BALOBA-1460 file (C-alpha; in Angstrom, 3 decimals):
// residues 156
<rec num="1" residu="m" x="53.353" y="-0.295" z="-5.913"/>
<rec num="2" residu="k" x="50.158" y="1.700" z="-6.373"/>
<rec num="3" residu="k" x="46.829" y="0.202" z="-5.527"/>
<rec num="4" residu="l" x="43.973" y="0.970" z="-7.899"/>
<rec num="5" residu="v" x="40.743" y="1.637" z="-6.088"/>
<rec num="6" residu="s" x="37.662" y="1.192" z="-8.184"/>
<rec num="7" residu="g" x="34.250" y="2.513" z="-7.227"/>
<rec num="8" residu="f" x="31.869" y="5.384" z="-7.691"/>
<rec num="9" residu="t" x="32.420" y="8.876" z="-6.471"/>
<rec num="10" residu="l" x="29.896" y="10.628" z="-4.291"/>
<rec num="11" residu="i" x="28.909" y="12.950" z="-7.146"/>
<rec num="12" residu="e" x="28.198" y="10.021" z="-9.481"/>
<rec num="13" residu="l" x="25.985" y="8.357" z="-6.861"/>
<rec num="14" residu="l" x="24.057" y="11.589" z="-6.257"/>
<rec num="15" residu="v" x="23.423" y="12.042" z="-9.994"/>
<rec num="16" residu="v" x="22.132" y="8.472" z="-10.368"/>
<rec num="17" residu="v" x="19.858" y="8.759" z="-7.321"/>
<rec num="18" residu="s" x="18.500" y="12.085" z="-8.606"/>
<rec num="19" residu="v" x="17.729" y="10.639" z="-12.055"/>
<rec num="20" residu="i" x="15.995" y="7.628" z="-10.500"/>
<rec num="21" residu="g" x="13.936" y="9.950" z="-8.252"/>
<rec num="22" residu="i" x="12.812" y="12.076" z="-11.199"/>
<rec num="23" residu="l" x="11.828" y="9.008" z="-13.234"/>
<rec num="24" residu="a" x="9.896" y="7.546" z="-10.294"/>
<rec num="25" residu="a" x="7.954" y="10.805" z="-9.851"/>
<rec num="26" residu="l" x="7.030" y="10.920" z="-13.548"/>
<rec num="27" residu="i" x="5.956" y="7.284" z="-13.635"/>
<rec num="28" residu="s" x="3.815" y="7.537" z="-10.492"/>
<rec num="29" residu="a" x="2.024" y="10.620" z="-11.854"/>
<rec num="30" residu="n" x="1.234" y="8.803" z="-15.101"/>
<rec num="31" residu="f" x="0.124" y="5.720" z="-13.191"/>
<rec num="32" residu="t" x="-2.324" y="7.719" z="-11.063"/>
<rec num="33" residu="s" x="-3.719" y="9.418" z="-14.148"/>
<rec num="34" residu="a" x="-4.112" y="6.065" z="-15.917"/>
<rec num="35" residu="q" x="-6.039" y="4.680" z="-12.939"/>
<rec num="36" residu="k" x="-8.440" y="7.632" z="-13.044"/>
<rec num="37" residu="r" x="-9.012" y="7.201" z="-16.778"/>
<rec num="38" residu="a" x="-9.620" y="3.462" z="-16.298"/>
<rec num="39" residu="r" x="-12.219" y="4.045" z="-13.555"/>
<rec num="40" residu="d" x="-13.902" y="6.669" z="-15.754"/>
<rec num="41" residu="a" x="-14.078" y="4.151" z="-18.605"/>
<rec num="42" residu="v" x="-15.748" y="1.664" z="-16.243"/>
<rec num="43" residu="r" x="-18.260" y="4.325" z="-15.178"/>
<rec num="44" residu="k" x="-19.163" y="5.131" z="-18.781"/>
<rec num="45" residu="s" x="-19.527" y="1.453" z="-19.623"/>
<rec num="46" residu="d" x="-21.703" y="0.885" z="-16.546"/>
<rec num="47" residu="l" x="-24.042" y="3.702" z="-17.540"/>
<rec num="48" residu="r" x="-24.373" y="2.366" z="-21.093"/>
<rec num="49" residu="n" x="-25.208" y="-1.096" z="-19.690"/>
<rec num="50" residu="i" x="-27.806" y="0.394" z="-17.347"/>
<rec num="51" residu="k" x="-29.284" y="2.234" z="-20.335"/>
<rec num="52" residu="t" x="-29.696" y="-1.092" z="-22.142"/>
<rec num="53" residu="a" x="-31.393" y="-2.610" z="-19.086"/>
<rec num="54" residu="l" x="-33.695" y="0.410" z="-18.837"/>
<rec num="55" residu="t" x="-34.692" y="-0.104" z="-22.467"/>
<rec num="56" residu="l" x="-35.591" y="-3.729" z="-21.675"/>
<rec num="57" residu="y" x="-37.624" y="-2.534" z="-18.687"/>
<rec num="58" residu="y" x="-39.387" y="-0.005" z="-20.907"/>
<rec num="59" residu="n" x="-40.235" y="-2.725" z="-23.429"/>
<rec num="60" residu="d" x="-41.893" y="-4.788" z="-20.668"/>
<rec num="61" residu="f" x="-43.772" y="-2.008" z="-18.835"/>
<rec num="62" residu="a" x="-44.144" y="0.773" z="-21.455"/>
<rec num="63" residu="r" x="-42.489" y="3.204" z="-19.037"/>
<rec num="64" residu="y" x="-39.151" y="3.802" z="-17.373"/>
<rec num="65" residu="p" x="-38.859" y="3.094" z="-13.667"/>
<rec num="66" residu="g" x="-39.416" y="5.952" z="-11.276"/>
<rec num="67" residu="s" x="-36.885" y="7.565" z="-8.999"/>
<rec num="68" residu="a" x="-36.914" y="8.894" z="-5.470"/>
<rec num="69" residu="t" x="-36.079" y="12.458" z="-4.749"/>
<rec num="70" residu="p" x="-33.916" y="13.565" z="-1.819"/>
<rec num="71" residu="p" x="-33.986" y="13.409" z="1.166"/>
<rec num="72" residu="t" x="-35.552" y="9.928" z="1.095"/>
<rec num="73" residu="a" x="-33.377" y="6.911" z="1.873"/>
<rec num="74" residu="g" x="-33.177" y="5.732" z="-1.743"/>
<rec num="75" residu="a" x="-32.305" y="9.055" z="-3.285"/>
<rec num="76" residu="y" x="-31.040" y="8.788" z="-6.851"/>
<rec num="77" residu="r" x="-31.715" y="5.065" z="-7.103"/>
<rec num="78" residu="i" x="-33.862" y="3.233" z="-9.602"/>
<rec num="79" residu="w" x="-37.295" y="2.415" z="-8.194"/>
<rec num="80" residu="g" x="-37.936" y="-0.548" z="-10.467"/>
<rec num="81" residu="c" x="-37.551" y="-3.607" z="-8.276"/>
<rec num="82" residu="s" x="-40.371" y="-5.851" z="-7.002"/>
<rec num="83" residu="l" x="-43.530" y="-6.787" z="-8.857"/>
<rec num="84" residu="n" x="-44.803" y="-3.321" z="-9.703"/>
<rec num="85" residu="g" x="-41.498" y="-1.469" z="-9.473"/>
<rec num="86" residu="t" x="-42.371" y="-0.145" z="-6.031"/>
<rec num="87" residu="s" x="-39.043" y="-0.629" z="-4.270"/>
<rec num="88" residu="q" x="-35.576" y="0.725" z="-4.818"/>
<rec num="89" residu="c" x="-32.807" y="-1.188" z="-6.543"/>
<rec num="90" residu="a" x="-29.566" y="-0.763" z="-4.625"/>
<rec num="91" residu="w" x="-26.353" y="-0.135" z="-6.535"/>
<rec num="92" residu="g" x="-24.288" y="-3.317" z="-6.432"/>
<rec num="93" residu="a" x="-27.354" y="-5.555" z="-6.011"/>
<rec num="94" residu="i" x="-29.506" y="-7.567" z="-8.410"/>
<rec num="95" residu="w" x="-32.099" y="-5.716" z="-10.484"/>
<rec num="96" residu="q" x="-35.016" y="-8.057" z="-10.776"/>
<rec num="97" residu="v" x="-38.757" y="-7.661" z="-10.926"/>
<rec num="98" residu="t" x="-40.377" y="-10.204" z="-8.606"/>
<rec num="99" residu="g" x="-41.822" y="-13.031" z="-10.676"/>
<rec num="100" residu="g" x="-40.456" y="-11.382" z="-13.769"/>
<rec num="101" residu="n" x="-37.268" y="-10.647" z="-15.608"/>
<rec num="102" residu="t" x="-33.807" y="-10.029" z="-14.292"/>
<rec num="103" residu="y" x="-32.649" y="-6.844" z="-15.976"/>
<rec num="104" residu="m" x="-29.138" y="-6.885" z="-14.541"/>
<rec num="105" residu="s" x="-27.541" y="-9.599" z="-12.448"/>
<rec num="106" residu="i" x="-25.631" y="-6.858" z="-10.642"/>
<rec num="107" residu="l" x="-26.688" y="-3.233" z="-10.886"/>
<rec num="108" residu="p" x="-23.217" y="-1.682" z="-11.049"/>
<rec num="109" residu="k" x="-21.908" y="0.771" z="-8.523"/>
<rec num="110" residu="d" x="-19.143" y="3.340" z="-8.738"/>
<rec num="111" residu="p" x="-15.743" y="1.593" z="-8.977"/>
<rec num="112" residu="k" x="-14.137" y="3.845" z="-6.397"/>
<rec num="113" residu="g" x="-17.198" y="4.169" z="-4.192"/>
<rec num="114" residu="t" x="-16.763" y="7.904" z="-3.674"/>
<rec num="115" residu="f" x="-20.093" y="8.798" z="-5.302"/>
<rec num="116" residu="e" x="-23.174" y="6.744" z="-6.142"/>
<rec num="117" residu="y" x="-24.501" y="6.800" z="-9.657"/>
<rec num="118" residu="r" x="-27.519" y="9.090" z="-9.856"/>
<rec num="119" residu="y" x="-30.728" y="8.032" z="-11.572"/>
<rec num="120" residu="s" x="-33.603" y="10.420" z="-12.001"/>
<rec num="121" residu="s" x="-36.811" y="9.948" z="-13.899"/>
<rec num="122" residu="t" x="-38.637" y="13.024" z="-15.080"/>
<rec num="123" residu="g" x="-41.651" y="11.039" z="-16.247"/>
<rec num="124" residu="s" x="-42.550" y="7.674" z="-17.675"/>
<rec num="125" residu="e" x="-40.844" y="8.556" z="-20.979"/>
<rec num="126" residu="d" x="-37.592" y="10.116" z="-19.801"/>
<rec num="127" residu="y" x="-34.697" y="9.560" z="-17.408"/>
<rec num="128" residu="a" x="-31.088" y="10.520" z="-16.789"/>
<rec num="129" residu="i" x="-28.259" y="8.521" z="-15.236"/>
<rec num="130" residu="k" x="-25.222" y="10.442" z="-14.025"/>
<rec num="131" residu="a" x="-21.741" y="9.518" z="-12.868"/>
<rec num="132" residu="c" x="-19.014" y="11.696" z="-11.411"/>
<rec num="133" residu="l" x="-15.804" y="11.333" z="-13.452"/>
<rec num="134" residu="e" x="-12.387" y="11.822" z="-11.873"/>
<rec num="135" residu="n" x="-10.554" y="12.936" z="-15.006"/>
<rec num="136" residu="l" x="-11.066" y="16.674" z="-15.378"/>
<rec num="137" residu="g" x="-9.737" y="16.530" z="-18.941"/>
<rec num="138" residu="e" x="-13.046" y="15.186" z="-20.261"/>
<rec num="139" residu="a" x="-14.518" y="17.380" z="-22.953"/>
<rec num="140" residu="p" x="-17.016" y="18.882" z="-22.544"/>
<rec num="141" residu="c" x="-16.716" y="18.997" z="-18.770"/>
<rec num="142" residu="v" x="-20.098" y="19.593" z="-17.179"/>
<rec num="143" residu="t" x="-19.943" y="20.297" z="-13.458"/>
<rec num="144" residu="e" x="-22.586" y="20.036" z="-10.762"/>
<rec num="145" residu="a" x="-22.464" y="20.862" z="-7.060"/>
<rec num="146" residu="w" x="-22.541" y="17.213" z="-5.896"/>
<rec num="147" residu="c" x="-19.556" y="16.190" z="-8.021"/>
<rec num="148" residu="t" x="-15.946" y="17.323" z="-7.656"/>
<rec num="149" residu="g" x="-15.127" y="16.351" z="-11.263"/>
<rec num="150" residu="c" x="-16.984" y="16.219" z="-14.565"/>
<rec num="151" residu="v" x="-20.516" y="14.787" z="-14.722"/>
<rec num="152" residu="y" x="-21.195" y="12.152" z="-17.382"/>
<rec num="153" residu="t" x="-24.878" y="11.787" z="-18.271"/>
<rec num="154" residu="v" x="-26.731" y="9.083" z="-20.209"/>
<rec num="155" residu="a" x="-30.348" y="9.546" z="-21.300"/>
<rec num="156" residu="p" x="-32.659" y="7.820" z="-23.808"/>
């Protein structure tokens, strides 16, 4: 009497493991890319929300808040907190004018924390807010020395 042995051969197991390895590599690459695109979407949304808050500030004070220039401690932050807008508003903190309005309950900060958002005011009528995007596929991709990816800018 012959015994039938059922099971997989070594070749069949190697093929299956190889296919699973290739699929895992493809999925992880797409997952990483999706995470970058999601964080970039958050950055863009944050900058649009800050723009709205800056418009509210402008309506109250007839000017945009000032900004510090490097190398001061509050470089690239909004100088619009306190009664006369004389102190910096930290990213991730409340943006409120003392005795006045709250413009944002939380002034957003970069979702990954690699770079801070950059605010600069070139006068009482103009400003720019910048974020460093991770996805290099953004079109058009503007680069600056401080950012390893594309720079997204919002202005009035």
